[in-house]
N, C-alpha and C positions, 0 to 999 in steps of 0.2 A: 684478320682478314676483313671481313664485314660483319655487321651486325644486322640482324633481321629480327624487326618486332611487328607485334600485332597488338591492337589495343584490344584486352580481353571483355570489355564492356562490350564490343562491336562484334557480336556473334550474326555470322552469314553462313550457317552450314549448307544451305541448299544451293547458293549461287558462287559462282568463281569470285573469288577475292583477288582483285588485280594487284600485283606488284609493282612497285616504282625504285628504280635504283636511283638514289639520291648521291650524287659525287660531290661534296663540298669539304673544304679542307678548314674552315671555319667553324669551330665546335659550337658557338652560340648559334650561328645562322644554321648549322645542320640540325640542331635540336629545334629550333623553331620551325624548320620547315618539315621535318619529321612529324612534330606535334600535328601541325596542318593536314598532312597526308594521312596520319593515322584517326584525325577526327573525321576525315573524308570515307574512313572504312576502308582503307588501303593497308596492304603489307608494305613495308619499307626496308630495303636493303640500303645500309648507310656504310660508304667508304671515303675515304679522305686524300687518297693518293692515286695518281695516275696509274702506277703499275697496278695497285689492287683494283682499279675500276677495269683495267684491261683484263684482267684475270676473271673477274664477274661476267663480263662480257662474253668470254669464251666458255667458262664453265656454269654460269646460273641462266635457269629461265626467268626472264620479267618481261612485263609489259611495256613498259616505257621508262624513261630515264630523264633527271635534271642533272644537269652538268653546269659547275663551274668552269670557267676556260682558262684559269690560273691557278692550279694546284700545288701549291709549295714550290712556286716557282718554275713549274713545268709547263707548259702551255699544253691545253688538251686538245689540240687537234687532230692528234693521232686517235683519241677515243671518239671524237665526233665521226671521224672516217669510220671507225670500226663499228659505230652504231648505224651508221649510213647503209655499210656494206651488208649488214645484217637485216636491213630495214626495220629496224627497232625504233619507234618514235620517240623522239627526245625533243628537250627545249633547255636553253641555255639561260641560266640565272646568274648574272654578273655584275660586278660594278665597275668594272673596267670597260675602255671603248671597244666596242666590237664589230666597228663599221667594217673593216676588214671581212671578217668572218660573215657578216650579214650580208654583205654585197655578193661574196662567193655562194651564200646559201640563203637565198630569200625566202626560203619555203619552210625554213625553222624559227620557231618562235623564240623570240628574246625578250626577256624581262630583267629589268635593271634592280639593283641593290640601291636604296632601300625599295622594297616592293610591297604593295598592297595585298593584304592576304586574299580579299575576294578576287583580285585579277589572277592571283596564282591559283587559286582553286578553279579558275574558268579555264585557264590555261589547261591545267592539269585533265579536267573533264575532256577538252576538245582532243588532248594527245590519246587519252585512252578511247576515245569513242570515234576517231579519226580514221 
């Protein structure tokens, strides 16, 4: 279903280590984003399908999510709705045109692919501190 990874070099025994659900069906992008998040000192749950992402929302505790809006042909609006319903902060990371979603949800951070590492890091910090 999902894989959770923590960077063993990043030890934070005293503080809460935030966990981010990463929902991305492109393995290369998932590995790149996962490494950026690990380098930020975060725990990461990685899933590649809409169904597995919806299960994680129901079953797993995490602090924020990064979602692609097109997962192996499945639009991820149901996932976005589930996150909104549970008041879990999330952002969209997508290479596709998301103007309709953006118009309906102007409060959601949207970042296009390709993305800038520093911009992604800033968006994630804002999600977790928001």
